[in-house]
C-alpha positions in Angstrom: 0.0 0.0 0.0 1.4 3.4 -1.0 0.2 7.0 -0.9 0.6 9.0 -4.1 0.3 12.7 -4.1 -0.2 14.9 -7.2 2.1 17.4 -5.6 2.2 20.3 -8.1 -0.9 22.0 -6.8 -1.2 20.3 -3.4 -1.3 22.7 -0.5 1.7 22.6 1.8 -0.4 21.7 4.8 -1.7 18.6 3.0 1.8 17.6 1.9 3.0 17.9 5.5 0.0 15.9 6.8 0.8 13.1 4.3 4.5 13.1 5.3 3.7 12.8 9.0 1.1 10.1 8.4 3.5 8.1 6.2 6.2 8.3 8.8 3.8 7.4 11.6 2.4 4.3 9.8 5.5 3.2 7.9 3.7 3.7 4.6 5.6 4.7 1.5 4.6 8.0 0.1 5.4 9.1 -3.5 5.0 12.8 -4.4 4.9 13.4 -8.2 5.5 16.8 -9.7 7.2 18.6 -12.5 9.4 20.6 -10.1 11.1 19.9 -6.8 8.7 20.5 -3.9 10.2 21.6 -0.6 9.7 19.5 2.5 9.4 16.2 0.7 11.9 14.1 2.6 12.1 11.3 5.2 12.2 7.5 5.5 9.9 6.0 2.8 9.2 9.4 1.2 10.0 9.7 -2.5 9.9 12.7 -4.8 9.1 11.6 -8.3 10.4 14.4 -10.5 8.5 14.2 -13.8 9.5 15.8 -17.1 8.0 19.2 -17.9 4.9 18.8 -20.0 1.2 18.5 -19.8 0.1 15.5 -17.7 3.5 13.9 -17.1 3.1 13.8 -13.3 -0.5 12.5 -13.8 0.7 9.8 -16.2 3.4 8.7 -13.7 0.8 8.4 -10.9 -1.5 6.3 -13.2 1.5 4.2 -14.2 2.6 3.5 -10.6 -0.7 3.3 -8.6 -2.5 0.0 -8.1 -5.7 -1.0 -6.3 -5.1 -0.7 -2.5 -3.1 2.5 -2.9 -4.4 6.0 -2.0 -4.0 8.9 -4.3 -4.3 12.6 -3.2 -5.2 14.9 -6.1 -7.5 17.8 -6.9 -7.3 17.0 -10.6 -10.7 15.5 -11.5 -9.7 14.0 -14.9 -6.8 12.2 -13.1 -9.1 11.1 -10.4 -11.4 9.7 -13.1 -8.6 7.6 -14.6 -7.7 6.3 -11.2 -11.2 5.5 -10.0 -11.8 3.5 -13.2 -8.9 1.3 -12.2 -10.3 0.7 -8.7 -7.8 3.1 -6.9 -8.9 5.1 -3.9 -8.8 8.8 -4.6 -9.2 11.8 -2.2 -8.9 15.5 -3.0 -7.1 18.0 -0.7 -10.4 19.0 0.9 -11.3 15.6 2.1 -13.8 14.7 -0.7 -13.6 11.0 -1.8 -13.9 10.3 -5.5 -15.9 7.2 -6.2 -17.4 5.4 -9.2 -20.8 6.8 -8.0 -19.7 10.5 -8.1 -16.8 10.9 -10.5 -18.9 11.4 -13.6 -20.9 14.2 -12.0 -17.8 15.9 -10.7 -16.1 15.6 -14.1 -19.2 17.0 -15.8 -19.3 20.0 -13.5 -15.6 20.6 -14.0 -16.0 20.4 -17.8 -18.9 22.8 -17.6 -16.9 25.3 -15.5 -13.9 25.0 -17.9 -16.2 25.7 -20.8 -17.6 28.8 -19.1 -14.1 30.1 -18.4 -13.0 29.5 -21.9 -15.9 31.6 -23.2 -15.2 34.4 -20.8 -18.0 33.6 -18.5 -16.1 31.9 -15.7 -17.2 32.6 -12.2 -14.8 34.0 -9.6 -13.4 31.2 -7.5 -12.5 31.5 -3.9 -9.5 29.2 -3.5 -9.0 29.7 0.2 -7.6 26.8 2.1 -7.8 27.1 5.9 -8.1 25.1 9.1 -11.6 23.8 8.2 -10.5 22.4 4.9 -7.4 20.9 6.4 -9.3 19.3 9.2 -11.8 17.7 6.8 -8.9 16.4 4.7 -7.0 15.1 7.7 -10.0 13.3 9.2 -11.0 11.6 5.9 -7.4 10.8 5.0 -6.7 9.2 8.4 -9.8 7.1 8.1 -9.0 5.9 4.6 -5.4 5.3 5.3 -6.3 3.1 8.3 -8.9 1.2 6.3 -6.4 0.6 3.4 -3.7 -0.5 5.8 -6.1 -3.0 7.5 -7.2 -4.3 4.1 -3.6 -4.8 3.1 -2.9 -6.7 6.3 -5.9 -8.9 5.7 -5.0 -9.5 2.1 -7.9 -7.8 0.5 -8.6 -4.6 -1.4 -12.0 -3.2 -2.1 -12.8 -1.2 -5.2 -14.6 2.1 -5.1 
């Protein structure tokens, strides 16, 4: 069982939470990005430096992740690719992507992108504070514990 983090746009607080949890549980964590990310170090912590280019970090995560792993990303198209492969995916605000909700989230995302491309995009408030971090940490800890138990019991469930 590994934790993969789409690190390019991941908030620092989330990266730090993942590093601490990986160290505490002895779980390997892989951070994929197109540039070096500060603070990614420690036993079992890997920085996967990907070539510059559209989607290279995403493609690397898809290549490496398997069912039973946990991926942290806010990239909905990447989440869709992973969920289809039975991989557990969580965003940096604690929302779990599942087979039941990924199509709707992808549709909303595509709609919003279409609006923005046509000059009608809505203003977005991208604040990330204690409430968002707490929701992420609570959901992340719960999922991580479940996935570790499943690995120890020799079974992996699909979303």
